[in-house]
Backbone as JSON Lines, residues from 0, in Angstrom:
{"i":0,"aa":"M","n":[129.97,124.03,155.96],"ca":[131.34,124.07,155.7],"c":[130.91,124.25,154.2]}
{"i":1,"aa":"K","n":[131.62,124.28,153.34],"ca":[131.51,124.65,151.62],"c":[132.79,123.1,151.32]}
{"i":2,"aa":"G","n":[132.12,122.96,150.28],"ca":[132.98,122.29,149.93],"c":[134.11,122.69,149.49]}
{"i":3,"aa":"T","n":[135.23,121.5,149.19],"ca":[136.24,121.6,148.33],"c":[136.1,122.32,147.03]}
{"i":4,"aa":"A","n":[135.29,122.13,146.08],"ca":[134.96,122.71,145.02],"c":[134.81,124.19,144.99]}
{"i":5,"aa":"E","n":[133.78,124.68,146.47],"ca":[133.71,125.79,146.37],"c":[134.91,126.66,146.61]}
{"i":6,"aa":"T","n":[136.13,126.29,147.85],"ca":[136.92,126.63,148.45],"c":[138.15,127.34,147.22]}
{"i":7,"aa":"E","n":[138.05,125.93,146.39],"ca":[139.09,126.15,145.37],"c":[138.47,126.8,144.3]}
{"i":8,"aa":"L","n":[136.87,127.61,144.38],"ca":[136.71,128.79,143.18],"c":[136.93,129.57,144.3]}
{"i":9,"aa":"A","n":[136.9,129.87,145.28],"ca":[137.13,131.27,145.97],"c":[138.85,131.7,145.89]}
{"i":10,"aa":"A","n":[140.08,130.19,145.78],"ca":[140.99,131.17,145.64],"c":[141.45,131.22,144.55]}
{"i":11,"aa":"A","n":[140.22,130.65,143.32],"ca":[140.91,131.1,142.16],"c":[140.73,133.18,141.73]}
{"i":12,"aa":"L","n":[139.38,133.4,142.89],"ca":[138.77,134.39,142.51],"c":[139.88,135.22,143.17]}
{"i":13,"aa":"F","n":[140.58,134.66,144.27],"ca":[140.97,135.85,145.65],"c":[142.39,136.22,144.47]}
{"i":14,"aa":"F","n":[143.27,135.6,144.16],"ca":[144.47,134.93,142.27],"c":[143.74,135.97,142.01]}
{"i":15,"aa":"L","n":[142.56,136.33,141.43],"ca":[142.52,137.04,140.57],"c":[142.3,138.64,140.45]}
{"i":16,"aa":"L","n":[141.89,138.9,141.6],"ca":[141.9,140.36,142.87],"c":[143.34,140.59,143.14]}
{"i":17,"aa":"G","n":[144.28,139.43,142.8],"ca":[145.48,140.07,143.61],"c":[145.98,139.19,144.65]}
{"i":18,"aa":"E","n":[145.59,138.7,145.29],"ca":[146.21,137.84,146.02],"c":[147.07,136.53,145.62]}
{"i":19,"aa":"P","n":[147.96,136.81,146.11],"ca":[149.13,135.59,144.87],"c":[148.43,134.13,145.92]}
{"i":20,"aa":"V","n":[147.2,134.0,145.83],"ca":[147.51,132.18,146.61],"c":[147.4,130.76,145.59]}
{"i":21,"aa":"P","n":[147.45,129.91,146.28],"ca":[147.41,128.39,145.33],"c":[145.77,128.63,144.68]}
{"i":22,"aa":"H","n":[145.79,127.61,143.58],"ca":[144.77,127.93,143.19],"c":[144.57,126.93,141.48]}
{"i":23,"aa":"N","n":[143.34,126.63,141.41],"ca":[143.56,125.75,139.89],"c":[143.37,126.53,138.87]}
{"i":24,"aa":"P","n":[144.41,126.63,137.71],"ca":[144.4,127.73,136.38],"c":[142.4,127.4,135.91]}
{"i":25,"aa":"E","n":[142.05,126.64,135.96],"ca":[141.01,125.93,135.2],"c":[139.91,126.41,135.75]}
{"i":26,"aa":"L","n":[140.56,127.31,137.15],"ca":[138.72,128.24,136.99],"c":[139.0,129.25,137.63]}
{"i":27,"aa":"E","n":[139.76,130.04,136.81],"ca":[139.86,130.82,136.62],"c":[139.21,131.41,135.92]}
{"i":28,"aa":"K","n":[138.42,131.42,134.78],"ca":[137.45,131.55,133.76],"c":[136.3,131.69,134.26]}
{"i":29,"aa":"Q","n":[135.98,130.47,135.33],"ca":[134.18,130.97,136.04],"c":[134.68,131.63,136.85]}
{"i":30,"aa":"A","n":[135.54,131.7,137.99],"ca":[136.43,133.37,138.55],"c":[136.08,134.3,138.32]}
{"i":31,"aa":"S","n":[136.74,134.46,137.29],"ca":[136.69,135.7,136.24],"c":[135.21,136.02,136.29]}
{"i":32,"aa":"V","n":[134.37,135.47,135.73],"ca":[132.67,135.8,135.29],"c":[132.25,136.24,136.97]}
{"i":33,"aa":"L","n":[132.82,135.98,137.88],"ca":[132.44,136.68,139.34],"c":[132.93,137.41,139.55]}
{"i":34,"aa":"K","n":[133.94,137.62,139.17],"ca":[135.04,138.91,139.3],"c":[133.54,140.33,138.72]}
{"i":35,"aa":"E","n":[133.35,140.01,137.55],"ca":[132.91,140.51,136.54],"c":[131.82,141.19,136.84]}
{"i":36,"aa":"R","n":[131.29,140.25,137.8],"ca":[129.57,140.4,137.97],"c":[129.31,141.25,139.24]}
{"i":37,"aa":"S","n":[130.78,141.43,139.82],"ca":[130.98,141.89,141.45],"c":[130.88,143.5,140.83]}
{"i":38,"aa":"R","n":[130.3,144.09,142.12],"ca":[130.24,145.98,141.85],"c":[131.67,146.75,142.0]}
{"i":39,"aa":"D","n":[132.77,145.45,142.59],"ca":[133.53,146.84,142.98],"c":[134.25,145.72,143.93]}
{"i":40,"aa":"T","n":[135.94,145.45,144.52],"ca":[136.78,144.78,144.87],"c":[135.98,143.68,146.32]}
{"i":41,"aa":"K","n":[135.46,145.33,147.25],"ca":[134.42,144.52,148.15],"c":[134.05,143.46,148.1]}
{"i":42,"aa":"Q","n":[133.09,143.32,146.97],"ca":[131.97,142.54,146.71],"c":[132.59,141.49,146.54]}
{"i":43,"aa":"A","n":[133.58,141.46,145.48],"ca":[134.36,140.81,145.01],"c":[134.98,139.1,146.42]}
{"i":44,"aa":"L","n":[135.13,140.45,147.19],"ca":[135.75,139.79,148.37],"c":[134.59,138.96,149.24]}
{"i":45,"aa":"G","n":[134.15,140.01,149.59],"ca":[132.32,139.44,150.12],"c":[132.17,137.53,149.64]}
{"i":46,"aa":"K","n":[131.85,137.57,148.29],"ca":[132.12,136.62,147.46],"c":[132.75,135.42,147.67]}
{"i":47,"aa":"V","n":[134.02,135.7,148.03],"ca":[135.42,134.72,148.65],"c":[135.19,134.23,149.66]}
{"i":48,"aa":"L","n":[134.84,134.94,150.9],"ca":[134.4,134.2,152.3],"c":[133.28,133.41,151.76]}
{"i":49,"aa":"E","n":[131.91,134.08,150.77],"ca":[130.81,132.96,151.39],"c":[131.34,132.0,150.1]}
{"i":50,"aa":"L","n":[131.63,131.81,149.47],"ca":[132.63,130.33,148.8],"c":[133.02,129.82,150.15]}
{"i":51,"aa":"C","n":[133.89,130.64,150.69],"ca":[134.51,129.4,151.9],"c":[133.82,128.85,152.44]}
{"i":52,"aa":"G","n":[132.57,129.61,153.21],"ca":[131.73,129.47,154.36],"c":[132.15,130.06,155.86]}
{"i":53,"aa":"T","n":[131.92,128.68,156.57],"ca":[132.45,129.15,158.0],"c":[133.77,128.26,158.09]}
{"i":54,"aa":"P","n":[135.02,129.08,157.5],"ca":[136.09,128.54,157.72],"c":[136.3,127.31,159.15]}
{"i":55,"aa":"H","n":[136.79,126.34,158.36],"ca":[137.28,124.87,158.78],"c":[138.49,124.38,158.86]}
{"i":56,"aa":"T","n":[138.68,124.14,157.84],"ca":[139.8,123.95,156.83],"c":[141.47,124.78,157.56]}
{"i":57,"aa":"A","n":[142.92,124.64,156.82],"ca":[143.94,125.63,156.88],"c":[143.54,126.7,155.9]}
{"i":58,"aa":"Q","n":[143.07,125.73,154.6],"ca":[143.08,126.9,153.35],"c":[142.1,127.24,153.02]}
{"i":59,"aa":"Q","n":[141.02,126.95,154.01],"ca":[139.39,128.61,154.44],"c":[140.31,129.36,155.18]}
{"i":60,"aa":"L","n":[140.63,129.01,155.98],"ca":[141.39,129.56,157.08],"c":[141.76,130.91,156.61]}
{"i":61,"aa":"Y","n":[142.73,130.81,156.12],"ca":[144.14,131.3,155.29],"c":[143.48,132.67,154.15]}
{"i":62,"aa":"L","n":[142.66,131.75,153.37],"ca":[141.55,132.57,152.68],"c":[141.06,133.61,152.81]}
{"i":63,"aa":"C","n":[140.43,132.97,154.35],"ca":[139.21,133.95,154.94],"c":[140.06,135.33,155.61]}
{"i":64,"aa":"T","n":[141.17,134.86,156.45],"ca":[141.9,135.65,156.89],"c":[142.73,137.13,156.48]}
{"i":65,"aa":"K","n":[142.88,136.43,154.84],"ca":[143.64,137.59,154.29],"c":[142.7,138.16,153.66]}
{"i":66,"aa":"A","n":[141.54,137.66,152.94],"ca":[140.23,138.28,152.48],"c":[139.9,139.39,153.76]}
{"i":67,"aa":"Y","n":[139.86,139.24,154.84],"ca":[138.95,139.83,156.29],"c":[140.41,141.42,156.09]}
{"i":68,"aa":"S","n":[141.44,140.41,156.04],"ca":[142.6,141.59,156.17],"c":[142.68,143.01,155.35]}
{"i":69,"aa":"W","n":[142.01,142.59,153.51],"ca":[141.78,142.84,152.93],"c":[140.82,144.08,153.08]}
{"i":70,"aa":"L","n":[139.77,143.74,153.75],"ca":[137.89,144.49,153.8],"c":[138.85,145.66,154.81]}
{"i":71,"aa":"G","n":[139.97,145.44,155.89],"ca":[140.06,146.67,156.5],"c":[139.72,146.46,157.8]}
{"i":72,"aa":"K","n":[139.66,147.68,158.78],"ca":[139.67,147.64,159.78],"c":[138.17,147.03,160.69]}
{"i":73,"aa":"Q","n":[137.43,147.73,159.66],"ca":[135.68,147.1,159.96],"c":[135.23,145.52,159.87]}
{"i":74,"aa":"Y","n":[136.57,144.9,159.86],"ca":[136.45,142.86,159.83],"c":[137.54,143.14,160.23]}
{"i":75,"aa":"A","n":[138.4,143.87,161.14],"ca":[139.12,143.2,162.4],"c":[138.85,141.94,163.03]}
{"i":76,"aa":"T","n":[137.64,141.51,163.98],"ca":[137.14,141.24,164.72],"c":[137.2,139.5,164.33]}
{"i":77,"aa":"Q","n":[136.86,139.45,162.36],"ca":[136.58,138.43,162.36],"c":[138.08,137.48,161.28]}
{"i":78,"aa":"A","n":[139.44,138.73,160.91],"ca":[140.52,138.77,160.54],"c":[141.37,137.95,161.65]}
{"i":79,"aa":"A","n":[140.87,138.83,162.77],"ca":[142.02,137.91,163.78],"c":[141.59,136.8,164.29]}
{"i":80,"aa":"Q","n":[140.43,136.23,164.14],"ca":[139.68,135.39,164.87],"c":[140.07,133.47,163.65]}
{"i":81,"aa":"C","n":[140.27,134.28,162.25],"ca":[140.54,133.46,161.03],"c":[142.04,133.48,161.4]}
{"i":82,"aa":"A","n":[143.01,134.38,161.45],"ca":[144.7,134.21,161.9],"c":[145.01,133.25,163.14]}
{"i":83,"aa":"K","n":[144.23,133.74,164.13],"ca":[144.36,132.72,165.55],"c":[144.01,131.41,165.3]}
{"i":84,"aa":"A","n":[142.71,131.0,164.25],"ca":[143.1,129.56,163.82],"c":[143.71,129.14,163.17]}
{"i":85,"aa":"Y","n":[144.15,129.81,162.43],"ca":[145.13,129.46,161.12],"c":[146.22,129.08,161.93]}
{"i":86,"aa":"L","n":[146.81,129.81,162.2],"ca":[147.96,129.7,163.56],"c":[148.17,128.65,164.5]}
{"i":87,"aa":"A","n":[146.87,127.96,165.0],"ca":[146.53,126.49,165.86],"c":[146.57,125.44,164.64]}
{"i":88,"aa":"S","n":[146.39,125.95,163.39],"ca":[146.45,124.6,162.64],"c":[147.57,123.8,162.11]}
{"i":89,"aa":"D","n":[148.05,122.77,161.29],"ca":[149.22,122.55,160.63],"c":[149.57,123.41,159.88]}
{"i":90,"aa":"G","n":[148.81,124.35,158.66],"ca":[148.27,125.25,157.8],"c":[148.14,124.64,156.45]}
{"i":91,"aa":"W","n":[148.1,125.07,155.44],"ca":[147.85,125.38,154.38],"c":[149.01,124.67,153.42]}
{"i":92,"aa":"D","n":[148.78,123.0,153.1],"ca":[150.8,122.68,152.91],"c":[150.84,123.04,150.93]}
{"i":93,"aa":"A","n":[149.37,123.65,150.51],"ca":[149.53,123.88,149.15],"c":[150.28,124.78,148.82]}
{"i":94,"aa":"L","n":[150.71,126.49,150.11],"ca":[151.06,127.28,150.19],"c":[152.95,127.01,149.77]}
{"i":95,"aa":"P","n":[152.95,127.81,149.25],"ca":[154.38,127.7,148.31],"c":[155.53,127.45,150.01]}
{"i":96,"aa":"S","n":[156.67,127.01,149.51],"ca":[157.08,125.74,151.01],"c":[158.32,125.87,150.95]}
{"i":97,"aa":"E","n":[159.42,126.47,149.74],"ca":[160.73,125.86,148.81],"c":[161.8,127.59,149.34]}
{"i":98,"aa":"T","n":[162.26,126.76,150.05],"ca":[163.82,128.18,150.04],"c":[164.2,128.79,148.72]}
{"i":99,"aa":"R","n":[164.62,129.99,148.84],"ca":[165.11,130.75,148.02],"c":[165.97,131.88,148.55]}
{"i":100,"aa":"M","n":[166.9,132.13,147.43],"ca":[167.59,133.54,147.93],"c":[166.93,134.42,147.38]}
{"i":101,"aa":"E","n":[167.24,135.94,148.44],"ca":[166.3,137.21,147.86],"c":[166.95,138.32,148.42]}
{"i":102,"aa":"N","n":[167.82,138.7,147.68],"ca":[168.77,139.77,148.09],"c":[170.04,139.13,149.07]}
{"i":103,"aa":"G","n":[170.39,138.06,148.76],"ca":[171.41,137.62,149.42],"c":[171.13,136.8,150.59]}
{"i":104,"aa":"I","n":[169.44,136.91,150.55],"ca":[169.46,136.18,151.93],"c":[168.26,135.06,152.07]}
{"i":105,"aa":"R","n":[168.41,133.85,152.81],"ca":[168.24,131.95,152.54],"c":[166.73,132.34,153.01]}
{"i":106,"aa":"I","n":[165.65,132.94,152.0],"ca":[163.89,132.79,152.76],"c":[163.08,131.53,152.12]}
{"i":107,"aa":"D","n":[163.04,130.86,154.24],"ca":[162.28,129.95,154.08],"c":[160.32,129.96,153.07]}
{"i":108,"aa":"G","n":[159.99,129.52,152.61],"ca":[158.68,129.71,152.32],"c":[157.39,129.88,153.17]}
{"i":109,"aa":"S","n":[157.81,128.39,154.13],"ca":[156.84,127.74,155.2],"c":[157.0,129.26,156.07]}
{"i":110,"aa":"V","n":[157.73,129.35,156.96],"ca":[157.99,129.72,157.41],"c":[157.31,132.32,156.89]}
{"i":111,"aa":"R","n":[158.01,132.2,155.7],"ca":[157.4,133.46,155.48],"c":[155.47,133.33,155.73]}
{"i":112,"aa":"N","n":[155.22,132.38,155.0],"ca":[153.74,132.11,155.33],"c":[153.39,132.26,156.49]}
{"i":113,"aa":"R","n":[154.02,131.58,157.94],"ca":[153.32,132.04,158.89],"c":[153.41,133.15,159.9]}
{"i":114,"aa":"A","n":[154.89,133.37,159.22],"ca":[155.04,135.24,159.81],"c":[154.0,136.04,159.37]}
{"i":115,"aa":"G","n":[153.4,136.14,157.57],"ca":[152.83,136.8,156.63],"c":[150.88,136.91,158.0]}
{"i":116,"aa":"V","n":[150.85,135.69,158.35],"ca":[149.82,135.47,158.8],"c":[149.77,136.12,160.46]}
{"i":117,"aa":"F","n":[151.12,136.13,160.85],"ca":[151.15,136.91,162.25],"c":[151.12,138.49,162.43]}
{"i":118,"aa":"L","n":[151.53,138.59,160.78],"ca":[151.14,140.0,160.8],"c":[149.68,140.73,160.79]}
{"i":119,"aa":"D","n":[149.05,139.76,159.76],"ca":[147.36,139.97,159.54],"c":[147.39,140.12,160.68]}
{"i":120,"aa":"L","n":[147.56,139.39,162.06],"ca":[146.53,139.47,163.12],"c":[147.48,139.76,163.72]}
{"i":121,"aa":"G","n":[148.17,140.66,163.91],"ca":[148.96,142.2,164.58],"c":[147.87,143.49,163.72]}
{"i":122,"aa":"N","n":[147.71,143.12,162.65],"ca":[147.21,144.4,162.05],"c":[145.44,144.24,162.62]}
{"i":123,"aa":"A","n":[144.89,143.43,162.37],"ca":[143.87,143.49,163.14],"c":[143.78,143.62,164.31]}
{"i":124,"aa":"C","n":[144.31,143.29,165.38],"ca":[144.38,143.23,166.25],"c":[144.13,144.55,167.12]}
{"i":125,"aa":"A","n":[145.18,145.46,166.22],"ca":[145.7,146.77,165.94],"c":[144.25,147.65,166.28]}
{"i":126,"aa":"G","n":[143.82,146.98,165.05],"ca":[142.45,147.44,164.41],"c":[140.82,147.65,165.11]}
{"i":127,"aa":"M","n":[141.43,146.58,166.1],"ca":[140.26,146.44,167.51],"c":[141.04,147.06,168.59]}
{"i":128,"aa":"G","n":[142.02,147.76,168.38],"ca":[142.43,149.14,169.77],"c":[143.79,148.13,170.53]}
{"i":129,"aa":"D","n":[143.35,147.13,170.29],"ca":[144.19,146.13,171.58],"c":[145.43,146.08,170.99]}
{"i":130,"aa":"Y","n":[146.68,146.92,171.19],"ca":[147.63,147.16,170.97],"c":[148.37,146.45,171.64]}
{"i":131,"aa":"E","n":[148.0,145.89,172.85],"ca":[149.37,144.98,173.53],"c":[149.14,143.73,172.51]}
{"i":132,"aa":"K","n":[148.15,142.96,172.16],"ca":[148.49,141.85,171.66],"c":[148.93,142.2,170.03]}
{"i":133,"aa":"A","n":[148.66,143.19,169.36],"ca":[149.08,143.79,168.03],"c":[150.9,143.85,168.06]}
{"i":134,"aa":"C","n":[151.33,144.18,169.03],"ca":[152.69,144.21,169.15],"c":[153.73,142.91,169.54]}
{"i":135,"aa":"S","n":[152.8,141.56,169.99],"ca":[153.42,140.53,170.05],"c":[153.28,139.77,169.07]}
{"i":136,"aa":"A","n":[152.43,139.85,168.59],"ca":[152.24,139.36,167.32],"c":[153.21,139.34,166.05]}
{"i":137,"aa":"Y","n":[153.43,141.49,166.3],"ca":[153.99,141.64,165.46],"c":[155.7,140.92,165.97]}
{"i":138,"aa":"E","n":[155.23,140.94,166.99],"ca":[156.95,140.19,167.32],"c":[157.55,139.21,166.64]}
{"i":139,"aa":"K","n":[156.24,138.35,166.89],"ca":[156.17,136.96,166.65],"c":[156.89,137.03,165.0]}
{"i":140,"aa":"A","n":[156.4,137.64,164.26],"ca":[156.4,137.62,162.89],"c":[157.86,138.15,162.99]}
{"i":141,"aa":"Y","n":[158.41,139.17,163.5],"ca":[159.71,139.31,163.56],"c":[160.88,138.61,164.44]}
{"i":142,"aa":"E","n":[160.58,137.36,165.17],"ca":[161.07,136.75,165.15],"c":[161.19,135.26,164.38]}
{"i":143,"aa":"L","n":[160.32,135.48,163.23],"ca":[160.19,134.16,162.78],"c":[161.07,134.87,161.58]}
{"i":144,"aa":"E","n":[160.76,136.22,160.9],"ca":[162.03,136.69,159.73],"c":[162.59,137.9,160.73]}
{"i":145,"aa":"P","n":[163.83,137.8,161.17],"ca":[164.24,138.4,161.29],"c":[164.32,139.9,160.31]}
{"i":146,"aa":"Y","n":[165.41,139.1,159.35],"ca":[165.82,140.59,158.15],"c":[164.51,140.95,158.12]}
{"i":147,"aa":"C","n":[163.15,140.6,158.17],"ca":[161.98,141.46,157.9],"c":[161.58,142.36,158.79]}
{"i":148,"aa":"V","n":[162.02,143.68,158.71],"ca":[162.18,145.04,159.41],"c":[161.2,145.54,159.49]}
{"i":149,"aa":"M","n":[159.84,144.98,158.75],"ca":[158.68,145.54,159.65],"c":[157.83,145.31,160.43]}
{"i":150,"aa":"G","n":[158.27,143.9,160.91],"ca":[157.43,143.38,162.1],"c":[158.18,144.32,163.09]}
{"i":151,"aa":"A","n":[159.37,145.08,163.25],"ca":[160.07,145.24,164.13],"c":[159.62,147.04,164.51]}
{"i":152,"aa":"I","n":[159.01,147.58,163.51],"ca":[158.67,148.31,162.89],"c":[157.14,148.93,163.35]}
{"i":153,"aa":"E","n":[156.43,147.65,162.94],"ca":[155.21,147.95,163.24],"c":[154.53,147.68,164.11]}
{"i":154,"aa":"A","n":[155.62,147.17,165.83],"ca":[155.78,146.76,167.15],"c":[155.8,147.54,167.61]}
{"i":155,"aa":"S","n":[156.44,148.33,167.31],"ca":[157.23,149.81,167.85],"c":[155.88,151.19,168.02]}
{"i":156,"aa":"N","n":[155.09,150.75,166.45],"ca":[154.06,151.76,165.97],"c":[153.23,151.3,167.11]}
{"i":157,"aa":"A","n":[153.22,150.03,167.4],"ca":[151.64,149.38,168.9],"c":[152.17,150.16,169.8]}
{"i":158,"aa":"L","n":[153.49,150.11,169.99],"ca":[154.15,150.84,171.49],"c":[153.57,152.18,171.55]}
{"i":159,"aa":"I","n":[153.48,152.39,170.92],"ca":[153.66,154.2,170.34],"c":[152.22,154.43,170.69]}
{"i":160,"aa":"R","n":[151.56,153.19,170.09],"ca":[149.56,153.71,170.32],"c":[149.14,153.51,171.97]}
{"i":161,"aa":"M","n":[150.06,152.46,172.31],"ca":[149.4,152.77,173.82],"c":[150.89,154.14,174.79]}
{"i":162,"aa":"G","n":[151.42,154.6,174.22],"ca":[152.08,155.48,174.72],"c":[153.48,155.22,175.74]}
{"i":163,"aa":"R","n":[153.64,154.32,175.06],"ca":[154.98,153.48,175.56],"c":[156.32,153.87,174.63]}
{"i":164,"aa":"I","n":[156.18,155.49,174.36],"ca":[157.5,155.93,173.31],"c":[158.98,155.74,173.61]}
{"i":165,"aa":"S","n":[159.07,155.97,174.84],"ca":[160.14,155.56,175.34],"c":[160.77,153.9,175.12]}
{"i":166,"aa":"E","n":[160.05,153.0,175.45],"ca":[159.92,151.75,175.3],"c":[160.51,151.24,173.29]}
{"i":167,"aa":"A","n":[159.21,152.11,172.74],"ca":[159.2,151.42,171.16],"c":[160.98,151.89,171.0]}
{"i":168,"aa":"R","n":[161.16,153.43,171.27],"ca":[163.07,153.95,170.32],"c":[163.96,152.52,171.45]}
{"i":169,"aa":"D","n":[163.92,152.81,172.82],"ca":[164.96,151.48,173.36],"c":[164.78,150.06,172.32]}
{"i":170,"aa":"F","n":[163.41,149.44,171.86],"ca":[163.05,148.22,171.05],"c":[163.81,149.09,170.09]}
{"i":171,"aa":"L","n":[164.16,149.88,169.27],"ca":[164.38,149.93,167.9],"c":[165.54,150.21,168.3]}
{"i":172,"aa":"L","n":[166.49,151.08,168.8],"ca":[167.62,151.25,168.78],"c":[168.68,149.87,169.24]}
{"i":173,"aa":"L","n":[167.36,148.9,170.02],"ca":[168.37,147.24,170.02],"c":[168.52,146.68,168.87]}
{"i":174,"aa":"Q","n":[167.6,147.21,167.41],"ca":[167.89,146.0,166.78],"c":[168.9,146.47,165.66]}
{"i":175,"aa":"K","n":[169.58,147.82,165.85],"ca":[170.58,148.27,165.38],"c":[171.43,147.05,165.7]}
{"i":176,"aa":"K","n":[171.36,145.72,166.62],"ca":[172.5,145.12,167.07],"c":[172.59,143.66,165.79]}
{"i":177,"aa":"N","n":[171.32,144.04,165.47],"ca":[170.36,143.03,164.5],"c":[171.57,142.94,163.2]}
{"i":178,"aa":"P","n":[171.98,141.45,162.78],"ca":[173.24,141.39,161.48],"c":[172.36,141.81,160.41]}
{"i":179,"aa":"Y","n":[171.22,141.27,160.62],"ca":[170.51,142.29,159.06],"c":[170.52,144.01,159.1]}
{"i":180,"aa":"Y","n":[170.8,144.61,160.05],"ca":[170.84,145.78,159.88],"c":[172.36,146.44,159.18]}
{"i":181,"aa":"K","n":[173.56,145.76,159.13],"ca":[174.26,146.06,158.24],"c":[174.19,145.81,156.75]}
{"i":182,"aa":"P","n":[174.08,147.14,155.55],"ca":[173.83,146.63,154.61],"c":[174.22,145.24,153.88]}
{"i":183,"aa":"R","n":[173.71,144.46,153.3],"ca":[173.67,143.17,152.88],"c":[174.73,143.42,150.85]}
{"i":184,"aa":"K","n":[175.78,142.53,151.29],"ca":[176.34,142.15,149.69],"c":[175.67,141.05,149.29]}
{"i":185,"aa":"F","n":[175.35,141.41,147.85],"ca":[174.83,139.97,147.47],"c":[174.84,140.09,145.52]}
{"i":186,"aa":"R","n":[174.83,139.33,145.0],"ca":[174.91,139.45,143.16],"c":[173.45,139.23,142.89]}
{"i":187,"aa":"G","n":[173.59,140.09,141.97],"ca":[172.33,139.83,141.21],"c":[172.21,138.97,140.26]}
{"i":188,"aa":"V","n":[171.12,138.78,139.54],"ca":[170.77,138.14,138.79],"c":[171.92,137.81,137.61]}
{"i":189,"aa":"R","n":[172.26,139.06,137.22],"ca":[173.79,139.09,135.75],"c":[174.98,138.86,136.79]}
{"i":190,"aa":"G","n":[175.21,139.07,138.07],"ca":[176.3,138.28,138.61],"c":[177.51,139.5,138.92]}
{"i":191,"aa":"D","n":[176.39,140.87,138.86],"ca":[177.09,142.11,139.3],"c":[176.77,142.18,140.76]}
{"i":192,"aa":"V","n":[177.88,143.07,141.66],"ca":[177.67,143.36,142.98],"c":[176.28,144.59,142.64]}
{"i":193,"aa":"Q","n":[175.5,143.7,144.2],"ca":[175.09,144.91,144.77],"c":[174.33,144.95,145.91]}
{"i":194,"aa":"Y","n":[174.18,145.84,146.86],"ca":[173.82,146.23,148.26],"c":[172.39,146.83,148.74]}
{"i":195,"aa":"D","n":[171.64,145.39,149.85],"ca":[170.79,146.22,150.3],"c":[170.52,147.02,151.3]}
{"i":196,"aa":"S","n":[170.16,147.58,151.84],"ca":[170.46,149.11,152.86],"c":[168.87,148.8,153.38]}
{"i":197,"aa":"F","n":[167.86,148.04,153.04],"ca":[166.41,148.07,152.93],"c":[166.45,148.65,154.58]}
{"i":198,"aa":"F","n":[167.01,147.34,155.23],"ca":[166.65,147.04,156.93],"c":[167.28,148.31,157.74]}
{"i":199,"aa":"R","n":[168.15,148.77,157.37],"ca":[169.31,149.73,157.56],"c":[168.4,151.0,158.02]}
{"i":200,"aa":"E","n":[168.15,151.53,156.42],"ca":[167.58,152.79,155.96],"c":[165.88,153.0,156.95]}
{"i":201,"aa":"S","n":[165.29,152.07,156.68],"ca":[163.96,151.74,157.22],"c":[163.63,152.04,158.97]}
{"i":202,"aa":"L","n":[164.52,151.28,159.53],"ca":[164.49,151.3,161.31],"c":[165.42,152.8,161.61]}
{"i":203,"aa":"D","n":[166.06,153.5,160.62],"ca":[167.0,154.55,161.07],"c":[165.63,155.8,161.03]}
{"i":204,"aa":"R","n":[164.69,155.04,159.87],"ca":[164.19,156.58,159.59],"c":[162.84,156.21,160.86]}
{"i":205,"aa":"Q","n":[162.65,154.98,161.25],"ca":[161.38,155.07,162.75],"c":[161.96,155.35,163.86]}
{"i":206,"aa":"I","n":[164.08,155.41,164.0],"ca":[164.34,156.17,165.37],"c":[164.19,157.25,165.5]}
{"i":207,"aa":"E","n":[164.25,158.07,163.87],"ca":[163.97,159.61,164.05],"c":[162.61,159.73,163.97]}
{"i":208,"aa":"R","n":[161.61,158.93,163.29],"ca":[160.21,159.58,163.75],"c":[160.35,159.46,165.9]}
{"i":209,"aa":"V","n":[160.07,158.5,165.82],"ca":[160.41,157.78,167.44],"c":[161.0,159.56,168.09]}
{"i":210,"aa":"G","n":[162.32,159.48,168.01],"ca":[162.89,160.8,167.98],"c":[161.92,161.73,168.65]}
{"i":211,"aa":"R","n":[161.33,162.39,167.37],"ca":[160.86,163.43,166.68],"c":[159.54,163.47,167.88]}
{"i":212,"aa":"L","n":[158.54,162.24,168.44],"ca":[157.67,162.05,169.35],"c":[158.18,162.34,170.77]}
{"i":213,"aa":"L","n":[159.25,161.61,170.83],"ca":[159.82,161.88,172.02],"c":[160.1,164.01,172.57]}
{"i":214,"aa":"K","n":[160.45,164.4,171.56],"ca":[161.36,165.19,171.56],"c":[159.91,166.49,171.89]}
{"i":215,"aa":"R","n":[158.68,166.19,170.84],"ca":[157.17,166.61,171.77],"c":[156.63,166.94,172.73]}
{"i":216,"aa":"K","n":[156.89,165.27,173.3],"ca":[155.98,164.79,174.57],"c":[156.78,165.73,175.51]}
{"i":217,"aa":"M","n":[158.25,166.23,175.43],"ca":[158.86,166.81,176.74],"c":[158.76,168.18,176.8]}
């Protein structure tokens, strides 16, 4: 098991690669050297994983989940293992947990963090071809953040991959009853009135896509 110092350096390196994780800014210079020595992002991610060692702490599990997710389908098994272990833990308490307003919606940072790991788990399960578990993970992410339409869309994609296209369509149509389907009115930073219809537009596009798939099947 790697120590705290190595894990903190892993976090700083991952941050420099573009993952917004909590880290010690004083380690950025050392992490920058590691980044520059890496051939590419894949090798740098390997260094993040090496610094974390066999993950045991919530911090290590979170970093490894994200790193394996970045590496793609080839590392889906490892990503799923780390994601499951992280979700069974108390969570990394250094992650942002404050509540903020985003386009008129109150976002709980702690909930967003957990939902994000469920999405990672869903992607990993899909990468392994286990679409049943992928669908379950996506649905859990969506339950946590019902204003985040991507959870619903990914769940429908998993159903499609299982050949359950009609079920995917019915599931999506049901989401029109979600209160977030209605465009949300909010005030921008300058006080001007704005509307957010991303949920509605994204859901409608997916419903149209599934409708076309059903027609082809007939």
